[in-house]
N, C-alpha and C positions, 0 to 999 in steps of 0.2 A: 448343241452349241459346238461350233468349230474351234479348233486349236490353231493359233497363229503359227506360221512357220518360224523356226528358230534361226534360220539363216536367210541371208538376203538373196533372193532368187535372181535378181538382175545382175548382181556381181557374179554369181555362179555361172549363169548362162553366157554372160559377156566374156568371162575368162575362158570358159570351155571353147567358145567359138574362136577366140584368138589362139588358144593352144593347138587347135586342130586345123587352123588355117594353113594353106600350102605355103604362103609367104607372109612375112611380117607386114603389118599395116599400122598406120598412125591411129591413135585413139586419144580422146580427151572427153571423159564422161564423169559427171558428178551425180551422185545418187544420194537422196535423203532417206533416212530411216527413222524409226520411232525414237523418242527421247532426245530429239535434236541432234542425232548422229548423222555425220556426213561421210560419204566415201568418195574417193577420187581415183579414177583409173586413167593413167597417162603414160607417155613415153618420156622418161627422164632426159632432159637436154635435147629433146626432139629425136632421140635415137630409136628408130623403129625396131631395132634388134632387142630392145629391153621393154618390159612392161612392168609398171609399178602400181600397186594398190595401196592407198593410204586411207586412214580412218581418223576422224576427229570426234572426240567425246568431251563434252564440257566437264564431265566428272572424272576424267582420267586421273587427275591428281589424287582423288580419294582412293581409286583402285590401286595406284602405285604403292600406297602405304600398306597394302595387304598382299603383295607379291605378284602383281599383274605382270611385271617385266619378266620374272622368272618363269611363269607359266607360258608366256608367249615365246620365250626362248626355247622352252621344251617342245612346244607345238610346231614352231616354224623354223627353228634352227638356222641354217646358213642362209635362208631366204629373207631373214629379218635384216633390214638395213636402217641406216639413219633416217629419222622421220623427215618427210617432206615439209617445207615451210608451211606453217599454220595448221599442221596436222600432228597427231600424237604418235601414230604407229605407221610404218610402211613395210611392205614386203615386195620383193622384186624378183623377176624371173628373166633369164636370158633365153632367147629363142634357140641359141646354139646348145644349151644344156638344160632343156625342160625336164621336169621330173617324169619318171616312167609312168606312174599312174596319174594321168592328167585329170580324170574325173574326180578322183579322191582329193587332189590338191585344189581344184576349183571349188569343191564343196568346203574344204577346210578354210580357205581364205574367206569364203562367204560367212564363216562362223566367227569372224574376228570380234564382233561385238559380244557374242555369247562367251567367247573364251576370256575376254576381259572381265566380265562379270564373274566367271567361274572361279577366278583367283580368290575372291572373298569367301565364297561358299566352301571351297576346298580347304582353305585355312581354318575355318571355324568347325568344319567336320572333323578335322584332325585334332583341333584343340579339345573338342568334346571327348574324343577317344582317350585323351590324356588326362581327363578329369575336370575339364571346364576352364573358363577364363573369365575374369571379372570385367575386362574391357569390352566395349561394344563398337563394332564397325559402323561408321556413319557414312553413307554414300548419298550425296545430293544429286540424284540422277535426273531431276528436272527442276525448273524454277519453282521454289516453294514446295517441292515434293522430295521426300527423303526415304531411303531404305536403311533399316537398322538390323544388324545381325549380331547375335550374342550366343555364347555356348555355355551351357550348364552341365552338371554332372550326368544328367540323364536325357538331355535334349538340346536341340539348337532352335532358337527362336528367331524368326524372320518377321519383321514388321514393316509394312509399307504405309507411308502417309500419302494421301492423295487429295486433290482439290476437286470438288464437284462444282461445275460452273453454274448449274441451275438447281433450283429446289427439286425439280422432277428427278434429276440425276441421283439425289440423295435417296429418294423413295425407291427408285428402281434398283439402286445399289444395295439397299437393305434387303430387297427381295432376292437378289443374287446371293447375298451372304447367307440368307436363310436356306437357300437351296443347297449350299455347301454343307451346312449343318445337317440337313436331311440326308444328303448323300453319304455322310459318314455312318449313318445308321445301317446303310446297306453294305458298307465295306469297313470293317473294323480296322483294317490296315491303313486307311486314309489318314492323313495328318489332321490334327484338330485345327479348325479355323474359327477365329473370333473377330468380331467387328465392333468397333466403338465409334460413336459419332460425336463430334464437337470437342471431346476431351481425349487426350492421349492415354494409352494404357499405363498401368503403374510401372511397367518395366522401363518407361522412358522418363521417369522422374529425374529431374536434374539436367535434362538435355534441352536442346533448342526446339523441341517439338511444338508445333503450332496448335492453336486452339481457335475455334470459330464454328459458326453454323454450317459452313460449307466444307469443313475438314473432316475426313474420315480416316480411320486407322484399321488396317487389316492385318491380323496376326496369324502366322502359321507356326504351329508347334511341330517340329520334325524330330522324330525319335530315331535311335540308331538303325532301326530296320529300313529307314528311308535312304540310308547311305552306307549300308553295310559292305557293299562290294562296288566294283567299278560300274557295273551296269545300272544298278539302282541309284548310285550317286549321280551319274550322268543324266539319267532320266529326271531325277529331282531337280537338278540345276536347269535342265532344258525347260521344264514346266514353270518353275517358280520365277525365273528371271524375266519372263514375259508377262507375268500376272497382271501388272498395272495396265499394260496395253490391251490385254485380253479382256479385262473388266470394262474399260471405257469403250472398247470396240463394240461389245455386246450391249452396253447401255445405249449407244447411238443406234445400233440395229433395232433394239426394242422400241425406241422412240419412233424410228422410221416406220416400223411395222404398225404401231398404234395409230400413227397419223394416216397411214394408207387405209386402215380399217375404218377410221373415222370419216375419211373422205368417201369411201365406198358406201358406208351407212347413210351419210348425208344425201348422196345421189339417189339411194333407194327411197328415202323419206320424201324427197322432192317429187319423185314419180308418183308416190301415193297421194301426195297433196294435189298434184295436177289432175289425177284421176277423180279426186273427190270434189273438184270444183263444179258447182251446179251449172247446167247448161241454160242459156237464156231462152225462155219460152216466147214464141211469137203469138200475140193475141190479135184477132181480127175484130175491128170496130167499124161502126157506121157513123157517118156524119148526118146532119139534119136533112141534107138534100138527098140522102140515100146512098151516097158513095161509100165504098168500103176501103179501109186501109189497115195495114198490119203494124203493130207496135211491138 
């Protein structure tokens, strides 16, 4: 199974092309990403000498409560400007004073969505190291789908609620969750993964967690070894914040693969049936007058 990219490649390649262009050019590009996220690359006020990248997240208000603005200030510094109308965050570059490492900054801007999510995880990783916290972060990252993050004395728990559109998705999703459980047997350092269907786990008692036949809850139990240093922390955040998209992407790929195999098998069976069709035999008969004919 492949891992989805954590950054938006279109944003990265577009910015890098503009950064290395011999002269400023006009640009107006809108890019859609997972979870209803929108990017907009433009020249503010039509000024070709400046390039602005803005991002819109429906759930940015939830992330602000957990330090998203502080993390973005840390990552983007002087390039962070007042948000464009109808967007939540904007970074802006002047062609006359572009950063020295253009590739690094193009990649960093393409990580805007990831860095917004990172604020929640970094906060609760820090709370766990201080002994835990009773509160739970609730991020409504999609319509009717929510992420819950909480910190205990010995662990950080991350729970994703997701909606399965078809009954088949529930079955395939359960198979994927079983594979995660089996994978932990081969690697004792992997986080524990739990899956509950229709009913939320007990950790969500008293919250607005949904119930229903098409609702699933995936729980990740992260231990201090998963965020003990900067490298392991960043890797954990990179992998876990895209998990919902990763799961549904592979469910769709699995269904497409099953359909292709069914179509191929049907074509083979039709060939077998056509070969098994009996050939009509021609019988020679005679009339009373002695004439012969074939039937």
